[in-house]
C-alpha positions, 0 to 999 in steps of 0.5 A: 329595948335600950338594954338589948340594943346596946349589947348588939352595938358593942358586939358589932364594934368588937367584930369590926375591930377584929376584922381590921386586925386580920386585914393588916396581917394578910398580904395584898393581892398580886397586881393583875399586871406583873410587869407593871410592878417589876423595875426596868432592868438597867441598859448595861445588863446583858440580855439572857442567852437564848434557851437553845444556846446555853452560855458556856461556864466562864473560865478564869484568866489563867484558864482562858487560852490565847490565840498563840496558845491554841494551835490550829487543828491540822487539816490532815492526820499523819496517817492520811498523807505520810507514805501515801502515793498521792502525797509523794512527788517524784523528781527524775533528775538529769543528775542520774536518778529519782528524788522522792519528796514527801509532801506536807498537806497538813501544813501547806495544803494550797502549795501542795495542791499547786505543785501536784497540779503543775506536775500532772500538767507536765509543767515541770518536765525539762525545767532547769535548776537556775540558781544553785548555791553550794551549802545552801539550796538548789532552786528550780520551777521557772520554765524560763530559767531566769528566776523571773518566770512562773506559771499562768496560775495566780500567786499563792497566799503564804502558808508559813509554818513550823516545818524547819528548813533542814537538809532536804526540806523543800520550800516555795520560792517567792518575790518580796511579797509574802503572797507571791509564791507561784511555781518556783521551789528550792531544795535545801543542801544544809539547814538554814533556820533563818528561812523558817516561817518566812518561806512556805515549807511543803515537803522533804526529800526522803530518798535520792538526796545524792542526786540533789547533791550532784546538781550543777552549782552556780548563779546560774550554773554553766551547765544547768541540771534539769528535772527530766520528769516530775510526777505524783507517785500515785500516777505510777509514771516509770522513770525515764531511761538512763540515757535521758538522765544525763547531762553535759559536763561543764568545760574544764577551765582553760589555764591562762598562759603568762610570759613565764610559761612562754619562756619556759623550756619545753618539757621533754 
């Protein structure tokens, strides 16, 4: 009996050693709570982006555009306003004819809207050019003709842009504040680039510049030229009769008479 029991003991011992060896080679079973075994992420680590908004690929420093390098998209394309009657302004001047202005709503939409609004309300009809500097510009849009007046509408926020102040450029006048433009505007006789990005240019004369050149000069002029009628071209207002597009001429200066002239002989 002893001889038969000993082999069984040895067999059981051998089986136990084999089982222990296999147990060392098998990986442990996963934890029933995975989160408990994961390390807590550091606070500085940003949260992953939501699934519905995948993050855009990161750009290198040379590819990252700056605000100055990324121009704002124009509100309108050129074919939407160039030569379109809704964005053409007609000025019928007392100097003898019609001045046509191409408006630029792509760079100054609020100023263009204001000028059109005032024109359609008849605000500009009969308003004079109260400050006209030869070789510089002709200013108008003030019903009081003093340079201090304007409309009852609120002042406009500046829309400075890259349109240069060339001959024929139409730009908004303003007071010291950049956001003080209201109804007054000026038309350039000659380029003056120092005004660029300091005044809101909103259009340019495309025909009838000779009638602008004929505006009476002065600060103020002795006889003020005036806008007889201002209209949006889309409204198809006819030009006033020629008899209305005239103005009185300033009186010729009277020569001073000195003592020498009094003593001179009378010309025969």
